[in-house]
N, C-alpha and C positions, 0 to 999 in steps of 0.2 A: 501494500499498501503507501504508495503517494505522500507526501504531509500530509496529514489530516485538519478541519478546518476542527475539530471537535474531537476532545479531547473528555469521558468519564471518564470522574473518580469514583472511586469506590472502598469507604472506609469500614473495617471490620475487624468482628473481638469477639467469638466465638459461636458463630453464627451457620454450625455444620447445617444443622437438621431444617434450614428453610434454602440456605444458601444456592446449590444446585438447580432449582427452582430460580431464584431467580437469575439466574444469571444465565441461565436455559433462555429466558425470556430475553436477553440482551442479546444473543446470537448474530439475528440481524442489522445490528447497530456497527458492529465488526466489521461487514464490507465498506461502507462507508468514514469510516470511525474510532478510534483509538478508546482504549476500552481500561482501565488501571484499579488494578485491586492492589489495597495497601493495608498488611494485617497491623492488627495493634498487639500481636502475642498472643493471640488465639492458641490453647491448650485445650481445644479439640480435630477437629478432622478437615479446618476451614480449608487452608494453606495448600492439602494434596486438593479438594473437592475444587478450587479457584483453577490450579495449575495447568490445563490443557481451556478452559474455560472465559483467559484474559487474555489479552496480550499482554501484559505484565503482572508480574507479583512479587511489590516490595513489601518491609520492613520496617515499624517506626516505632519507638515509644508510643505509650496507646495513648489518646485522648484524640475527640474527631478534629481539631484542631490542627494537632502534631501530622496527623494520618493524612489530612487532606493536605496540608502542608508540603508533605515528604512527598504523594499524589502529583501535585501541580508542579511543582520544584525537576519532574521527572517525561511530566508532557510535553511531546510536541505538538499539539494544537492549538491551532491560532483562541478558542474560545475553552474553557475546560465547565467544566457541568456534572458537582456535585453532587453524588450521590446517595442517598444513605441505603441498605443494604433491604430495608424491611419497608420500602418503598419502588412504586413501581409506576414507569414515564405509560402512558394511551399515545400520547404523539409517536405517528410515523415519522420514521428518520430525514426520510428527504421533506418533509413540511418543516421538522428542527432547523436541518440547512439551510433551506428556501429564507427562514426569518435572519438567521442568524447570514447569509447576507449582504440582509439590507445594515448589517455595519453595527447595530446594539450596542450601548455602553455595559451591560447587565438586564438582567430579567429573573422572574422565577413562573414556576405556573402556581394556578389555583388548586385547590388539593380537596381532596374524600375520600374521607374514611371507607377502611376496607369492610367494617362490620358492619351488618342489617337493620340492627339495634334504630328504630324512627327518632330516638334522639340524635345522632350520628349527624343525621343531616342538619338538623338544628347547629353542631356542634363545627361543620365544617362549613356551613355557608358562614355561620359566626365570622370564621378561623377566613375567608376566603376574603371579607368583609372587612375587616381589620387590616388588613396585608395592602389589601390597595388603596385602603387610608394613607395608612400609615407608609408605607414603599417600606416597609422591613417583610423581611422571607425567614420563615423559618426553615430547618433542615429539611423538615418532610417538605420543603415545596419546591426541592431539583432547583436550586440557583446553579444559572451558569452568569461567566461574566469573561468580556476581552482578556486572553493573559499577561495583556500587555499590560492591561489598567488593573489588574491581581498584585501584578509586579511591581507595579510601581505605586500601590496600596502600603506595601509591606504584607500582603497575605494574612489570613487568620492571625488575631492576636491569640498568646498561646494564651487561653478561657477552657478552664477546665466545664463551662455550661453557657449557655450564649454567645458563642465567637457569631454563628450567622447573625445572630443580633444586632451586635458590634459590626461586624465588617457590612451588612445592612446601611447601617445609617452613616457610616464612612462612604461607602458608592451614593447613595442618594444627593448626596452634596456633589458631586460633581454631575451625573444623573439620571432623568428618571427612568426606571428601571420598566422593560416590556415585562407583562403579562399575560404570558400565552393561557389559553381559554381549554385546550386540552388540559384537565386532570391531572397533576400526580396522584396513584392509591398506592395510600399509606394505611399501616399497619394498625388497627384500632386494640391493637393485645395489651397495648400499658393502659389504656379506658378500663379496658375488659378481665383487668385482673388487678386492678388497685379500685374500681367501681369509678361508673360515668362521674357522676357526679362530684364523688372525692374529687377525679382527677379533674376535673374543667377546675374547682376551686384552686388545687394545687397549681395548680400552671397560672390564675390569674395572682398568687398569691409571687409565686416569683417571677414574673414580670414588671409586677407595683414594686419592689422589693428591688431590685435589681435599678428600674427606673429610680426610684429613691438613693440608690448609694450602696446596696449592698455588695461586700466581697463572691464574686463569681462562683471563688470555692464554697463559700458558706453556703449557696443557690445550691453547688452539685451535693452538696451532705444531706439537704432538706430532696432534694430529687432524688435521691437514690436511697432512703431511708426508708 
């Protein structure tokens, strides 16, 4: 493959149960884009599963910010798209490449939660409304950015949580994002595991505390509690 327009960067850590399915769904992208997986020290079979399903497997200290920066540093594409392992793109590769041909500075996708609970429809609508209003993306929304701009801004800040929010706030000072309508479908497992209402309240709490200046390390401990 010649120099790709797009590099997809996926950070993983102990994702073996679902990883083969996620990577198999991305195989059509490899005809026109580069697929890079960055492992943060998995103790399961993630590395072996990824070996034949991606263009490059890299290893990094754990943490999405660090892993994504590692992948970006090795990427060849003019654009970087950061894709969590539990998020699925519904857009066709040709449609995204056509959109990137118009040279946007950065952007992200609307979001849909995979679960069938009717409450997820309300949550995802609120998430889409909030991201359009604030021009801030979360990692579930498959943020993409021109590599030159990403490097100019110094990449993701080395934060244990909210690294995507922090980068979005720096990016929006440069240009308004392009928001793609075909949604990124993300797992609803954290809502299902913790409870829908409890998880919504936790996410609101974390974002409010971050806005008020709380240390990301403290927020990460609260998120994982």
